Structures are given as C-alpha cells and as structure tokens.
C-alpha positions in Angstrom: 6.0 12.3 -8.3 7.9 9.2 -9.1 9.5 8.9 -12.6 8.9 5.8 -14.6 11.6 3.3 -14.7 13.6 2.8 -17.9 13.4 -0.6 -19.5 15.6 -2.7 -21.6 14.2 -5.5 -23.8 16.2 -8.5 -24.7 14.8 -11.0 -27.2 16.4 -14.5 -26.8 15.9 -18.1 -27.7 16.9 -20.6 -25.0 19.3 -22.0 -24.2 21.0 -18.7 -25.3 20.3 -16.9 -22.0 23.7 -15.3 -21.4 22.5 -11.6 -22.0 19.5 -12.1 -19.6 21.7 -13.8 -17.0 24.2 -10.9 -17.2 21.4 -8.3 -16.8 20.1 -10.2 -13.7 23.7 -10.2 -12.3 23.8 -6.4 -12.7 20.4 -6.0 -10.9 21.5 -8.3 -8.1 24.7 -6.3 -7.6 22.8 -3.1 -7.0 19.8 -4.8 -5.3 17.2 -3.0 -7.4 15.0 -3.5 -10.5 13.4 -6.6 -11.8 13.0 -8.7 -14.9 9.8 -10.0 -16.5 10.2 -13.1 -18.8 7.6 -13.7 -21.4 7.3 -16.5 -23.9 6.7 -15.8 -27.6 3.3 -17.2 -28.4 1.2 -17.6 -31.5 -1.0 -14.5 -31.3 -4.0 -16.4 -32.7 -4.0 -18.7 -29.6 -2.9 -16.1 -26.9 -6.3 -14.6 -26.3 -8.6 -16.6 -23.9 -11.9 -17.8 -25.4 -14.9 -15.9 -24.2 -17.0 -17.7 -21.6 -20.8 -18.0 -22.2 -23.7 -17.7 -19.8 -23.6 -17.0 -16.1 -19.9 -18.1 -15.8 -18.9 -15.2 -18.1 -20.2 -12.7 -15.5 -18.6 -14.4 -12.5 -15.5 -15.9 -14.1 -12.0 -14.5 -13.7 -10.1 -16.4 -16.3 -6.4 -15.8 -16.6 -4.7 -15.4 -19.9 -3.3 -18.7 -21.1 0.3 -17.3 -21.2 2.8 -17.5 -18.4 5.0 -14.6 -17.1 7.9 -15.0 -14.7 9.2 -12.1 -12.6 12.6 -12.1 -10.9 13.3 -9.5 -8.2 16.7 -9.5 -6.6 17.1 -9.1 -2.9 17.7 -5.5 -1.8 21.4 -4.6 -1.6 21.6 -4.8 2.2 19.8 -8.1 2.2 21.6 -9.9 -0.7 23.9 -11.9 1.6 20.9 -13.1 3.7 18.2 -13.9 1.1 17.9 -14.9 -2.4 15.9 -13.5 -5.2 12.2 -13.7 -5.4 10.8 -15.6 -8.4 7.1 -15.2 -9.3 5.2 -17.1 -12.0 1.8 -16.0 -13.0 0.3 -18.9 -15.0 -3.2 -20.2 -16.1 -3.1 -23.6 -14.5 -4.4 -22.9 -11.0 -3.0 -23.9 -7.6 -0.6 -26.7 -7.0 1.6 -25.6 -9.8 4.7 -27.1 -8.0 3.1 -30.6 -8.3 2.4 -30.0 -12.1 5.9 -28.8 -12.6 7.4 -31.8 -10.9 5.3 -34.1 -13.1 6.8 -32.2 -16.1 10.3 -32.7 -14.8 10.8 -29.2 -13.6 11.9 -29.5 -10.0 12.6 -26.8 -7.5 16.4 -26.3 -7.3 18.1 -27.2 -4.0 17.9 -24.3 -1.5 14.9 -22.7 -3.1 11.8 -22.3 -1.0 8.2 -22.2 -2.2 6.5 -19.1 -0.6 3.2 -19.3 -2.3 1.4 -21.6 -4.7 -2.0 -20.0 -5.2 -4.8 -20.4 -7.7 -5.1 -16.7 -8.5 -1.9 -15.1 -7.1 0.4 -17.6 -8.8 3.6 -19.3 -7.7 6.3 -17.5 -5.6 9.6 -18.9 -4.7 12.8 -17.6 -2.9 16.0 -18.7 -4.5 19.0 -19.7 -2.4 21.4 -16.8 -1.8 24.1 -18.2 -4.1 21.8 -19.4 -6.9 23.6 -18.7 -10.2 21.8 -16.2 -12.5 21.8 -18.8 -15.2 20.0 -21.3 -12.9 17.3 -18.7 -12.1 16.7 -17.8 -15.7 16.7 -21.3 -16.9 14.3 -22.4 -14.3 11.9 -19.6 -15.1 12.0 -20.5 -18.8 11.4 -24.2 -18.1 8.6 -23.5 -15.6 7.0 -21.0 -17.8 7.1 -23.4 -20.8 5.6 -26.2 -18.7 2.7 -24.1 -17.5 1.8 -22.2 -20.7 -1.4 -23.3 -22.3 -0.9 -22.0 -25.9 1.5 -22.8 -28.7 4.9 -21.1 -28.1 7.3 -19.9 -30.8 10.4 -20.9 -28.8 11.6 -17.3 -28.5 11.4 -15.4 -25.3 11.4 -11.7 -24.2 13.1 -10.3 -21.1 11.8 -6.9 -20.1 14.4 -5.5 -17.7 13.2 -2.7 -15.3 16.4 -0.8 -14.6 17.3 0.8 -11.2 
C-alpha cells in the first residue's frame, strides 16, 4: 500500500514567487514531486452556476477557476527534457490562442503538447527554463484564463518526494 505524499503549502502574492521557485528547484533536483498553483478567488463567484433543462443532465461544466500543475522531469531525464506544465481551465480548446491575445506567449523552447477542450493545456518547458520563468508563466496564464474575480493571492501546494 502506497503512503500518501506529504504536502507543503506556500501562500504568495505575485510577483513575490521566490519561495515557490525555490521549492520547484528542489523538486527538479530530485526529479520527483509536483506543484499545484491555485489562484485565490472570491468564494461567492467560484462555484459554477447550475445549468437548467436538458443541458444540466448532459453538461460537463468545468469550475471557473484555473489550476496549474508543474511536474519536473524524472532525475534520469532532466538533462534531456524539461518540466511538464499543465493548466486546467474553464475556457475550452485553443487556450494558446486566447493566451496570446492576452499577451501571455509561450516562452522560447517550450512545446505545446496538448490544447484540449476537456483535458486542458499541457506544455513541456525547455530543459534550461528557470524556475522563476515557469512559475511566472503559470501565474500569468492562470490569471488570463480564470473566469471569476481573483484576490491577487495564490497558493502553491507542493507534493514532496
């Protein structure tokens, strides 16, 4: 039976991302664990409005809040591939185009692996992408795709090796 991973939670307000970047650097060094980045939102607007009629039965509406996940490459692969960055968001497919319209471009060397209406957006960073670039991009992309009022604060949930 597998034991549950320990977590560490860091509350931060961008651009003060140093603690989260440092945590990501530690995970990258060992090639294990992951970080979920969640925006602080107004709780009154965070719940999706219920759908009425037939669409309520067939619908699969996503929550209006974004969540970014950063998974470092395994230790034996870290010189060959970058981190995986996933973004669950409520805006459907073609998120890369919406991000570009909002001024959030994909950094040089990053590759879009998936941009799907239900499974979200997945990118692979460059091998040498700085941790601060990864965290900053996740916050900017998460902010651009969030559909509720945000508080400006963020939470990093770090799943330790």
